[in-house]
N, C-alpha and C positions, 0 to 999 in steps of 0.2 A: 478590676471593676466588677460590680454586681449588676446583672441584667435580669429584670423580672419579666418573663413572658406571660402575659395574662390573657386568658380566654374568658370572655363573658358568655355564660351559658343560660339559655332558657328553653327547657324541654328539647334539648339537642343531643340526647343520648345516642341516637343513630349516627349523628355526625361525629361525635367523639369516638365512638367505636371504630369509625373509619379513619379518622385523621390523627388521633392522639398517638398511635404507634409510629407514624412518620415523624411527628414532632419530637418524640423522645429519642428516636433513632438518630435524628439529625440535629439534636441539641448536644453540644460537646460536654464532656465531663469537666468538672471544675478544675481549673489550674490556678497558679498564683496570679496570672494576669487576668483571666476571665472566669467568672462564676455565674453561669446561667441557671435559672430555676424556673419551673413552670407552676403557675397558679391558675386554678379555675374558680372564678367568682360566679356563683349561681343565683339567678334572679327568681328564686322560689319555684323551681321546676317541680312538676308533678309526675314526671315520666320515669322516676327512678335514676336520674342522671347521676346524682351525688352518690347514691348507694353503689351503683355500678362502678363508678370511678374509684371509690375508696376500696372496693373489693378487688379490683383488677390492677390498679395503679396507685398503690399507697404512697409512692414517692412523690406524687403530685399533690401539692397543698390545695385545700379547698377553703373558700369563704362562702358562707351560705347566708343569703338575705331573707328577710321575712316576707318580702313581696317583690314584684317585678318593678324595678326602678328605671327600666329602659336602658338604652345603650349609655347615655351620658351619666345618669344617676348611678348606674351599676359600677361603671369604671371609677367614678369619683369616690364612691364608698370603698371600693377595693383598694385604690391607691393610698387612701388614708391609713390603711393597715399594712402596707408593704414598704419596706425600706430597700432602696436600690439606687444605683447611679443613673440607670436608664430604665424606662418602662417601654415595653412593647405591647401595643394593642393588637391582638391577633384574633381574627374571626374563627369560629369553630369549624368552618367549612373550607379551611385553607390547608393545602398540602405543601409543606416546606421542602426545599431542595437542600442537598448537602452544602455546608459552608455559608448558608444564608445569614445566620446570626453573627458569625465571626466577621463577615464582610461588612455588615452594617455597623457593628461595634467598632471595628478598626477605622471606618470612615468617620464616625463621630469623634473618636479619640484624636484622629489626625487633623480634624477641622473644628476647632473649638468655637468658631463663629456659627456653626450649623446647629440649629435648635431641634430640628425635626428631619427625619428622612424616611424613605420607603424603598422597598426593592422593586424590581420589575415584577408586575403581576400579570400572569398568563392565565388563560382559560383552562380549567381542569379538563373539560370535555372536548376541547379543541386546542391542544397544547402548543400548537405553532401559531396561535393567535393571542393577541392581548385580551385581557379581561376588561369588561365594561367599566367596572368600579375601580378606577385607579390607574390601570394600564402602566405607563412608564412615567408617571408624574402628572399632577393636576394643575389646571389653569382656570381662570375665569375671564369672561368677556365683559364688554362695557355695561351690559345689563345684569351682570351677576350670574349668567348661565355658566355652569361648569363644563369643561371638556378636558381631554387628556392627550398626552403625547402617545399616540397609538389608537385613540378613539375620539372621533368627532361626531357628536350626536349619536345616531345609530350606526355610523360607519366605523366598524372595528377592523383594524389593520392586522395583517399577518406579520408576525415577528420574523424579520429577515436580518436582524442585527442592525437595522438602520438607526436605532436609538440606544445603542449600547454604551454610549459615553455618559458619564454622570452629568446631570444638568440641574441647575437651580430652577425650581418651579414655584407655583403659588400655594398649592396644598398637596398633602400626602393622604393617601387613602386610609380610612379607619379599618380596612380589612387587614392591613399589616403596616403599622406605623411605629417607628422608634422615636422617642422624645426624651430629652433630659428631664429627670425627675424634678430638679429644682425649677426648671422652666414651667413644667406642668402645674406645680403648686403656686408659682408666682402668678400665673395667669388665672388661677382659680379653677383650673380643670375645664372640663367640657361644660357647656351651658345646658343645664338640666331642663330649661324651658323648651328645648328642642325635642326632648324625649328620644328621638331617633331620626337619623338622616340629616346630613349636611353639618352636623355638629363638629365634625373633624375639619371641614373647610373653615368654619368660624374660628376654631381653635388656631389653625394655621394663620389665618388672617390676623388675629390678635398677636400671635407671635411675631409676625412680620412688622406690624405696627410698633412693636416693642424693640425692633432692630435686629431680630434674628432671621436667619435664612432657612429655607425648606428645600430639600434636595431629593432627587430620585437617583438611586444607586443601582443601575441595572446589572452589575456584577453579581448581585444577590437576586435570587428569583424564587417566587412561590407560585402555586397554582390554586386559583380560587374557583370554587363551585358557583357561588353567587346565588342570591335568592333564598338564603338559609333562614332569614327572619320574615321577610315579606316578599311575595312574588312580585316580579317587575310589573305585572299587569294589575296589581292590587290598587283599587281606589284609595285605600288607606295610605299606601306608599305615595301615591300621587299627591294626596292632600298634604302629607308631611313635607314633601319636597317643595311644593308651592309655598306653603306657609313658612317653612324654615328659611327658604331663600330670601323672602321679604324680611324676616327677622334679622338675618345675617347682614343684609344691606343696611337696614336701619341702624344696627349696632356699630358697623365698622366704617361707613362712609362719613366723610367730613360733613358737618352740619349744612354748609352752604351748597352741597351737591346732593344731599339726601332726598329732599322733597321732589325735585324734578325727575330724578332718575327712578325713584320708586313709582311715581305717577306713570312714567313711560312703561315701566315693567308691568304695572297693572293692566295697561292697555294691551300689551302683548299677551298677557295671560288671558285677557278677555277674548282676544282673537282665537286663542287656542280653545277656549270654552265654546265659542261659536262652532268651531270645527268639530268638537266632540258632539255638539248638539246635532249638527247636520248628519253626522255618521251614526247617530243613534246611541252614543255612549253616555247615557243619562247619568250614570253614577260618577263618571269623570267630570261632568258639568257640575254636579253637586260638590265634588271634591274641591274644585277650583273656587266655587262660591264660598264654601266653608273655610277654605284656607284664607281668603281675603277677609272674611268676617272675623276670624280668630286672630289674624294679624292686627286688625284695628283694636281688638279687645286687649291684646297682650302687649302692644308696643309701649304703652305708658309705664309698664313695670320693668322695662328693659333698662339696663345700665349701659349707655353707649361706651364703646372703647375709647381710650385716650388717644385721639388721632394725632399723629405726628407727621409734619411735612417731610421729616427725615426718615420716616418709616420705609421699610423695604417694599417696593412696589413691583419687583420683578415677577413676571408671570401674569400680570393683569393686562389683558388685551384691550386696547381702546377702540375696538370695533365690535360689530355684532357678529358672533360666530354663526348665528342662524342665517343672516344675510349672505355671508361668505359661503355657507353650505349650499344655499339655494342657487347662488350664482354658479357654483361648480357642478350643479345638477346632481348633488348628492355624492360627488366623488372627492370631496375635500379630504386631504390628509394633512397631518400636523406639519410636515416638512414644507408645505406650500404656504404656511401662514407667516406673515411678516409683522412682527410686533412693533 
């Protein structure tokens, strides 16, 4: 089987200098059974990323775009040029551990009903803790808020082996995700209207509606730096998360549930905006307002997913994760949640 490990880069030379050596060291040489190769798709970087890569690692293939197409657009264009049985979306700020790709590949080969999987994602700078973006598998609550096995809102757990069993989840992190190439193209790839953030959750949701499953495979592990594209405190990131979450709900919810749930979600967003106002975070207030305005403008051009009552709904919590978190006084961990 052919596995393409694809890093999307935009002015990330310093990250590649740090993480490419680990990736190449821990990517096995081709065998009759497994042929892994690394590709860097560049979103029109201006920091000499491509030149440095070609000079130092000529064995890494490069695809260079004429402008920054974002996370979704960049990967869609890259995968149109790459032939493989499996695609791996890998952030440029991820350190992979030995055996990671073999474990994920074997899991996919042994489980043909699985469309997408991810490894255990640990924090690079606190290696015994899960990483915020993905942890040990992603889930969504009744209002579409994402959370993870190992991370509930801001509460990130220490990895004590408590989640070391493979588990079906709702979404896999775009920081390190393996997907069958045929499924990726069947779904039309990532939704480019998202530009960045939550597009991987939307992709996984569409895969589940099409009858495929998404799994976390903790026997494989990687270490994620996080914040390589946008800082967690960035108003721009907040805007994208609020806007894209509404776009995702509008696309993937059944028509008869869409209106009421999105209205409720907007009310909750409004409460968050009031909190930002009271605490003097004016740019955050503007980010929420802009997200709602642009959602109203964009939703008419969206193509809703083909909803199926038989679609795979495992990992969709029918309760509010925020309410459960508040009731626990901020001490909620994944193992205490009852789906």
